[in-house]
Each structure stands twice: as structure tokens, then as C-alpha cells.
C-alpha angles and dihedrals in degrees: 000000000000129000118240137183122206124191117187138174122223124204113267095230091078122099119236090259092051091049091050090048090053092051091048089051092056093043091052089047090055090050092047090056091054097264131130123226109224100178139358124192137179116215092187132224112335138174114257121232089235134003117278116194088347091302122123098189137042144176110258121209134179126203122184114195146158119233149124123283093255090057089062091052091050093047093049091048091055090047091053090052095047111091091203092068116087098178139348139185129191121196129187109234121222122205093271091050091050091050091049092049090051091050091048092051092049091048092048090048091054091051091052093050091048090050091048092053094049 
């Protein structure tokens, strides 16, 4: 199994519940294809670099998962068919990329706990 990272942008007209439902759909699709979701993260509503489908903002999401190559093809096909997705990008993670992602998550977790204590 290989490690992959997918970043996708959802249309900004969705409510928070609809956005979460879309993310859960893709996570369950990964699991249905025999993959394992390692980490899922919401980056929130952000301004786009250029308008896409006459929209200037979008909800950014990151999903890190392990799976076979054909699971990536199936996931990307379903993203292409979903009208809520503005853009997506899937990258195969090498061992250094996986280590960096782990370090980044730990560092972000420490920041959140420090903010919670304050």
C-alpha cells in the first residue's frame, strides 16, 4: 500500500454540515476501496488565487490515506463527478513526506493545546 495526500476545494455555497458530509463521503469511499484514512483536516474558507466557476472563495480540505493505485483513480473519478468539488490534487507521499506530515500534525496539536490552556 502507498500513502497519498489529497487536497480538494469545495464550493463556498455549502453549509458547514454539507461540507462535512462531502468529506465523510470521500473518506467512506476510500475505506470502501480498501484504503485507510490516516488524517483528515479542514483548512476552512479561503480566498482562491483566481476565480473558479465564478467563485472567489472555497472550503479547503486535506485527507491523508493509505491505499492501492486503483483507489486513487476511483477517488478522483468520483471527485470529477461531484459538482461540489471545484478543484482537487492527489499526491503520492514518499517516506520523507510522511515524516514531515507527522511532524506538522504534532506541532499543530501542540499549538492547539497551548491555545486551549491560555
